[in-house]
Every structure is written in structure tokens, then in C-alpha cells.
C-alpha positions in Angstrom: -4.8 -19.2 -4.9 -8.2 -18.9 -4.8 -10.8 -18.6 -7.7 -12.8 -15.3 -8.4 -16.1 -15.0 -6.5 -19.0 -15.3 -9.0 -21.7 -13.6 -6.7 -22.0 -10.0 -5.5 -24.2 -8.3 -3.2 -27.8 -7.5 -4.9 -27.5 -10.6 -7.2 -30.4 -12.9 -7.5 -29.5 -16.6 -7.1 -30.9 -20.1 -7.1 -29.6 -22.6 -4.6 -28.7 -25.9 -6.4 -28.2 -27.9 -3.4 -29.0 -28.4 0.2 -32.2 -28.3 2.0 -33.4 -25.1 0.2 -32.7 -26.6 -3.3 -34.7 -24.6 -6.1 -35.2 -21.7 -4.1 -34.1 -18.1 -5.4 -33.4 -15.0 -3.4 -31.4 -11.7 -3.3 -27.8 -11.8 -2.0 -27.6 -9.7 1.2 -24.1 -10.2 1.9 -21.1 -12.3 0.7 -18.5 -13.2 3.2 -15.4 -13.4 1.0 -12.9 -15.0 3.2 -15.3 -17.7 4.2 -16.7 -17.9 1.0 -20.4 -17.7 2.2 -23.3 -15.8 1.4 -26.5 -14.4 3.2 -29.6 -15.0 0.8 -32.9 -13.2 1.6 -35.3 -15.9 3.0 -32.9 -18.7 2.5 -31.6 -20.9 5.4 -33.6 -19.3 8.0 -32.6 -20.0 11.7 -34.1 -19.3 14.9 -32.2 -17.1 17.2 -32.8 -16.6 20.8 -32.5 -12.8 21.9 -32.3 -11.0 25.1 -34.4 -8.0 25.8 -33.0 -4.6 24.3 -33.6 -1.3 23.1 -34.4 -2.7 19.6 -36.8 -5.6 20.8 -37.9 -4.8 24.1 -39.9 -8.2 24.3 -36.9 -10.7 23.5 -37.7 -14.1 22.6 -36.8 -16.1 19.4 -36.3 -14.0 16.1 -36.0 -15.8 12.5 -33.0 -14.6 10.6 -31.1 -15.8 7.4 -28.0 -17.8 8.1 -25.1 -18.2 5.3 -24.7 -20.6 2.5 -21.6 -21.7 0.9 -21.4 -19.9 -2.5 -20.8 -23.4 -4.1 -24.4 -24.2 -3.6 -25.8 -20.8 -5.1 -25.9 -20.3 -9.0 -26.5 -16.9 -10.5 -29.7 -16.3 -12.6 -30.2 -14.3 -15.7 -32.7 -11.7 -16.4 -35.3 -14.4 -17.3 -34.8 -16.2 -13.9 -32.7 -19.1 -15.3 -29.8 -20.7 -13.6 -26.5 -19.9 -15.5 -22.9 -19.7 -15.4 -20.9 -16.7 -15.9 -18.0 -15.5 -17.5 -16.0 -12.0 -17.8 -15.5 -10.1 -21.0 -14.6 -6.7 -22.2 -17.7 -4.6 -23.4 -17.8 -1.7 -25.7 -16.3 0.8 -23.1 -13.5 -1.4 -22.2 -14.8 -2.3 -19.0 -14.8 -6.0 -17.7 -18.5 -7.0 -17.3 -20.1 -10.4 -16.5 -22.2 -12.4 -18.7 -24.2 -15.4 -19.1 -22.9 -18.1 -20.7 -26.3 -19.7 -21.2 -27.7 -16.8 -23.2 -24.6 -14.6 -23.8 -26.4 -11.4 -22.4 -24.8 -9.0 -20.1 -25.6 -9.3 -16.4 -26.4 -6.2 -14.6 
């Protein structure tokens, strides 16, 4: 059994390991099966493209590559990296909260 994924699309995350260590960005997409995420401006690679309708010139395009979830940590409202937990709120809905500050994560 795999553990639950602590990062969702739209979250702001901090890279805690690898070449991009310390950088922050917004999650564009999460690949649940591979346990990887695409983060805006992080892990950029050069992709060679043929000319097409969208890019008539072709050439080299910079784009984001995936990064493993274990190298990412969610940030709270102040921008500090934090672990997260899950608890029921007043409306009996399961919400994520910052273990560092105790605040709910939107």
C-alpha cells in the first residue's frame, strides 16, 4: 500500500533536495502513479521540436520536467516549508493543516 500524496495541483512547494534545492514554485500537475510532479520554473529541460502549427520555426524549447514528490515540501501561507496533517474541520470535512503553525492549508 502506498502512502497518501501530500501535494496537489496548485500548491506552492519548496524543493528540498537536488540541483534546484531551495527553489519554490507552483505545482502544475501531479503524476500519482509515478509519484512525480511538474513545478513551474523548476527542473527545466531543453526539448528539440520539429516545426508545427503552434511553433512554425521549430527549434529548442525550454519546458518543465517532473521531479519526485520526496524532493518537494509544501509551504504554508508565510512561505515556510512544513509537514502536513489531515483533520476534520468545523464542517466535518477533512482538511490539510500545517504541522508547524497549525493553520489550515487552502
